[in-house]
C-alpha positions as CSV (number, residue, x, y, z in Angstrom):
1,X,-21.2,-14.7,5.2
2,X,-18.7,-16.4,7.5
3,X,-14.8,-16.0,6.8
4,X,-14.4,-19.3,5.1
5,X,-16.8,-18.3,2.6
6,X,-15.1,-14.7,1.9
7,X,-11.7,-16.1,2.2
8,X,-12.8,-18.4,-0.9
9,X,-14.6,-15.5,-2.8
10,X,-11.3,-13.3,-2.5
11,X,-9.1,-16.2,-3.4
12,X,-5.7,-16.9,-1.9
13,X,-3.7,-16.0,-4.9
14,X,-1.4,-13.2,-5.6
15,X,-2.5,-10.0,-7.4
16,X,-0.8,-7.0,-8.5
17,X,-1.8,-3.3,-9.3
18,X,-1.0,-1.4,-12.4
19,X,2.2,0.8,-12.1
20,X,1.7,4.1,-10.7
21,X,4.4,6.6,-11.4
22,X,5.9,8.7,-8.4
23,X,7.1,11.8,-9.7
24,X,8.5,15.0,-8.0
25,X,5.1,16.7,-8.0
26,X,3.8,13.9,-6.0
27,X,6.5,14.0,-3.5
28,X,6.4,17.6,-3.3
29,X,2.6,17.8,-2.5
30,X,3.0,14.9,0.0
31,X,5.8,17.1,1.5
32,X,3.5,20.1,1.9
33,X,0.7,17.9,3.5
34,X,3.1,16.7,6.1
35,X,5.3,19.7,6.5
36,X,8.3,17.1,5.9
37,X,10.5,19.1,3.6
38,X,13.7,17.4,4.2
39,X,16.1,18.1,1.3
40,X,16.4,14.4,0.2
41,X,12.6,14.5,-0.7
42,X,12.6,18.1,-2.6
43,X,15.9,19.7,-3.2
44,X,16.9,18.3,-6.8
45,X,20.1,20.1,-6.9
46,X,21.2,19.3,-3.4
47,X,20.4,15.6,-4.1
48,X,22.3,15.5,-7.3
49,X,25.5,16.4,-5.4
50,X,25.3,15.1,-1.9
51,X,22.6,12.1,-2.0
52,X,23.5,8.6,-2.5
53,X,20.6,8.3,-4.3
54,X,21.3,10.8,-7.0
55,X,17.9,12.4,-7.3
56,X,15.1,13.1,-4.5
57,X,13.1,10.0,-3.1
58,X,9.6,9.7,-2.3
59,X,8.7,9.8,1.6
60,X,8.6,6.3,3.1
61,X,5.4,7.0,4.3
62,X,4.2,8.2,0.8
63,X,5.0,5.2,-0.6
64,X,3.1,3.7,2.5
65,X,0.1,5.7,1.7
66,X,-0.2,4.6,-1.8
67,X,-1.0,1.0,-0.4
68,X,-4.9,2.0,0.1
69,X,-5.3,2.8,-3.6
70,X,-3.1,0.5,-5.0
71,X,-4.8,-2.6,-2.8
72,X,-8.4,-1.6,-4.5
73,X,-6.7,-1.4,-7.9
74,X,-5.4,-4.8,-7.6
75,X,-8.7,-6.2,-6.1
76,X,-7.3,-7.1,-2.8
77,X,-10.2,-5.7,-0.9
78,X,-13.7,-6.8,-1.1
79,X,-15.2,-3.5,-1.6
80,X,-18.5,-4.9,-2.8
81,X,-19.1,-6.7,0.4
82,X,-19.5,-3.7,2.9
83,X,-17.4,-1.1,4.6
84,X,-13.7,-1.3,4.8
85,X,-12.1,0.3,7.7
86,X,-8.1,0.5,8.0
87,X,-7.5,-1.6,11.4
88,X,-3.5,-1.6,11.2
89,X,-0.2,-3.1,9.8
90,X,2.3,-5.5,10.9
91,X,5.5,-6.0,10.0
92,X,6.0,-3.0,8.2
93,X,9.7,-2.5,6.8
94,X,10.7,-0.1,4.4
95,X,13.4,-1.7,2.3
96,X,14.4,0.5,-0.7
97,X,14.3,3.8,-1.5
98,X,11.5,5.1,-4.3
99,X,13.4,7.7,-6.6
100,X,11.6,10.5,-8.4
101,X,9.8,9.3,-11.3
102,X,9.8,5.8,-10.7
103,X,6.8,3.4,-10.9
104,X,5.7,1.1,-8.2
105,X,2.9,-1.7,-7.8
106,X,1.5,-3.5,-5.3
107,X,1.8,-7.2,-5.1
108,X,-0.6,-8.8,-2.4
109,X,-1.3,-12.1,-1.2
110,X,-4.5,-13.1,1.2
111,X,-2.8,-14.6,4.6
112,X,-6.2,-14.9,6.4
113,X,-9.8,-14.0,7.3
114,X,-10.7,-14.3,10.8
115,X,-14.2,-13.3,11.9
116,X,-14.3,-11.1,14.9
117,X,-17.9,-10.6,15.6
118,X,-20.8,-11.4,13.6
119,X,-20.6,-9.1,10.2
120,X,-17.0,-8.2,11.4
121,X,-14.1,-9.7,9.6
122,X,-10.1,-8.8,9.9
123,X,-8.8,-9.7,6.6
124,X,-5.0,-9.9,6.1
125,X,-2.6,-9.4,3.0
126,X,1.0,-9.4,2.7
127,X,1.8,-6.7,0.7
128,X,5.0,-5.5,-1.2
129,X,5.3,-2.3,-3.1
130,X,7.6,-3.1,-6.0
131,X,9.5,-0.6,-8.1
132,X,10.0,-0.9,-11.6
133,X,13.3,-2.5,-12.5
134,X,14.5,-3.0,-8.9
135,X,15.3,-6.4,-7.2
136,X,14.2,-5.3,-3.7
137,X,10.8,-3.8,-3.0
138,X,10.1,-0.4,-1.3
139,X,8.3,-1.6,1.0
140,X,6.6,-4.9,2.8
141,X,3.9,-4.9,5.4
142,X,1.0,-7.1,6.4
143,X,-2.0,-4.9,6.2
144,X,-5.1,-5.5,8.1
145,X,-8.7,-4.2,7.3
146,X,-11.7,-4.7,9.3
147,X,-14.6,-5.3,6.9
148,X,-18.4,-4.7,8.2
149,X,-20.5,-6.7,6.0
150,X,-23.5,-5.5,4.7
151,X,-26.9,-6.4,6.2
152,X,-29.3,-7.4,3.2
153,X,-32.4,-5.5,3.3
154,X,-35.2,-8.1,4.2
């Protein structure tokens, strides 16, 4: 399978994941995993008093880490074709905070498929993590995966 055939199979339209709740429990678990307990994420009382957001907000990297599962959910990556490896990000921007209790989803649009070597394709999507009820997305990025195509048994 070449890049053009794969591009046709994936399609060029925009896809959406289901909504996911980013609650305080998720934020606290992420803080524990990353050892990032900054008060704007985990101190409910202080954020009510001092934060411009009025409540705790998710770590930007927590929101970023949701891209993988959200992209599978919306069908952005062709999981049935081979091995998917995170290759990188371009143009990552954190645009708006995700307040605890918010629902987010991924809007993903295929940008291109490039053959790097036989059986190895770079697949690029433009993704935005939308926050329900907000005009500005939480983040925008170009995600890049390396797809290693499955070899068919003879």
